[in-house]
C-alpha positions in Angstrom: -9.9 -3.9 17.0 -10.5 -3.2 13.3 -14.0 -1.7 12.8 -13.8 -0.9 9.1 -11.6 -2.0 6.3 -11.6 -0.7 2.7 -9.8 -2.6 0.0 -8.9 -1.4 -3.5 -6.7 -2.5 -6.4 -4.1 0.0 -7.6 -4.9 -0.9 -11.2 -8.6 -1.1 -11.8 -8.6 -3.1 -15.0 -7.0 -6.4 -15.8 -7.6 -9.4 -17.9 -10.2 -11.8 -16.4 -7.9 -14.8 -16.7 -4.6 -13.3 -15.7 -4.1 -11.7 -12.2 -2.1 -8.5 -12.7 -2.6 -6.4 -15.8 0.0 -6.5 -18.6 2.5 -3.7 -18.9 0.5 -2.2 -21.8 -2.7 -2.3 -19.8 -1.0 -0.7 -16.8 0.4 2.1 -18.9 -2.9 2.9 -20.5 -4.7 3.3 -17.1 -1.9 4.5 -14.8 -2.7 8.2 -14.7 -6.4 7.6 -14.1 -5.6 5.0 -11.4 -3.4 7.5 -9.6 -6.3 10.0 -9.6 -8.7 7.4 -8.4 -6.4 6.4 -5.5 -6.0 10.0 -4.4 -9.8 10.4 -4.5 -10.3 7.2 -2.5 -7.9 8.4 0.1 -9.5 11.8 0.2 -13.1 10.4 0.5 -12.3 7.5 2.9 -9.9 9.4 5.1 -8.2 6.2 6.3 -6.1 6.2 9.5 -3.8 3.5 8.0 -3.1 2.4 4.4 -1.3 -0.9 3.9 0.1 -1.6 0.4 0.4 -5.4 0.0 2.3 -4.9 -3.2 6.0 -4.3 -2.5 7.5 -0.9 -2.9 8.3 -1.6 -6.5 4.5 -1.4 -7.3 3.6 1.2 -4.7 6.3 3.8 -5.4 4.7 5.0 -8.6 1.5 5.8 -6.8 3.2 7.3 -3.7 5.2 9.6 -5.9 2.0 11.5 -6.7 0.8 12.0 -3.1 2.4 13.9 -0.2 4.2 10.7 1.1 6.7 11.3 3.8 8.9 8.3 4.5 9.4 7.6 8.3 11.6 4.6 8.2 13.1 1.6 6.4 13.6 -0.9 9.2 16.1 -3.7 8.2 14.8 -6.0 10.9 11.6 -6.5 9.0 11.4 -9.3 6.6 8.3 -8.3 4.7 7.6 -4.6 5.5 9.6 -2.4 3.2 8.6 1.2 4.0 6.8 3.1 6.7 5.5 6.6 6.1 2.7 9.0 6.2 0.4 10.8 3.8 -0.5 13.8 5.9 -1.7 12.1 9.1 -2.4 8.8 7.5 0.0 6.0 8.3 1.3 4.1 5.3 2.9 0.7 5.4 4.3 -0.9 2.3 4.7 -4.6 2.6 5.4 -7.4 0.2 2.6 -9.3 -1.5 1.3 -11.9 1.0 1.2 -14.8 -1.4 3.4 -17.6 -0.1 4.3 -15.8 3.1 3.6 -17.1 6.6 0.3 -15.2 7.4 0.8 -14.6 11.1 4.4 -13.5 10.8 3.5 -11.1 8.0 0.5 -9.7 9.9 2.6 -9.2 13.0 5.2 -7.2 11.1 2.5 -5.0 9.6 1.0 -4.3 13.0 4.5 -3.6 14.4 5.1 -1.1 11.6 1.8 0.6 12.2 2.6 0.9 15.9 6.1 2.2 15.1 4.5 4.9 12.9 2.0 5.9 15.6 4.9 6.5 18.0 7.0 8.4 15.5 
């Protein structure tokens, strides 16, 4: 049972009318956003972090923390990486838009369980 969930955007500033920030806007805020994410992790002390971004987006943020990869499991369709930041489980999955919700959730839960047993 999930008792508490915290949610954050990797990039904190974007255009109001356009989902993700432009490349220029990402570059301008990137270093500060990495610092904010590290601080969020430090303050919240999560047991699990799920990146719903794909590894292409998450990798730039994970490079700056003590991320240890546990596995890339080819049997997963949506989960791309499983790892840990210290004792915090990290699952990197694809963005959920257009994905079958239950199947995607089941994979993420399976990945979390895999990490718990590793």
